[in-house]
C-alpha positions, 0 to 999 in steps of 0.5 A: 297612352297615359293610362298604360303608363300609369298601369306600368307604374303600378305594376312596377310598384307592386313587383318591387313591394317587399316580400314581408308585406305579403307574408302571413301575420303572427295570428296566421303563423300561430294557426298554420300547420306548416309553420307554427301550428302553435294552436295544436298545443296552446289555447288563445283567449276569446276571439284571438284565435279558433277555439281549441281544447289543446292542453299540451302547452299552457293557455296563452293570454296577456296575463300569463305572458305579462312578465315575458319581454320580446327577447325572452319570447323570441328565445323560447321560440328560437330554441326552447330547450335552452330554457326548458331542457325537457320541453316538447316544444319544437325549436322553430328557429334552430330547425328553420321551421320559421324564419327570423321575421316570422318569429318576430311576427309571432312575438308581436302577436303574443305580446298583443294578446288580451 
C-alpha cells in the first residue's frame, strides 16, 4: 500500500512538472529543422554543434557575439528586419516559428558559445 501511494505521488509530481522542463534546449532548437534550423545558415565553433559548411549567415562564436547583449539578440531573433531590412533571416518571433521561451533558450545558448 505504501509503495502504491509513493508511486501515485511520483506520478502526480511528474504530471504537474512544468512543460518548459521538457522543452528542447537552445542547442536543440538551433539544429531542429522544424524550429530554429539556424544550422542551415550558420556555423558553430568546435563541439558546440554539428560541423557544417553553411555560409549564408555569419559563423557564430563568443568573439563575434561579444558586443551583443541578450536584448539585442532577442530582438534579432524576434524580427530581424527591424535591424537589417534586407535580411533573409526568418522572423522567428513575429511569424511564431518559435515561442518566446524558445527564443530565450536560443539567446542563452548563443551567449554561452565559446
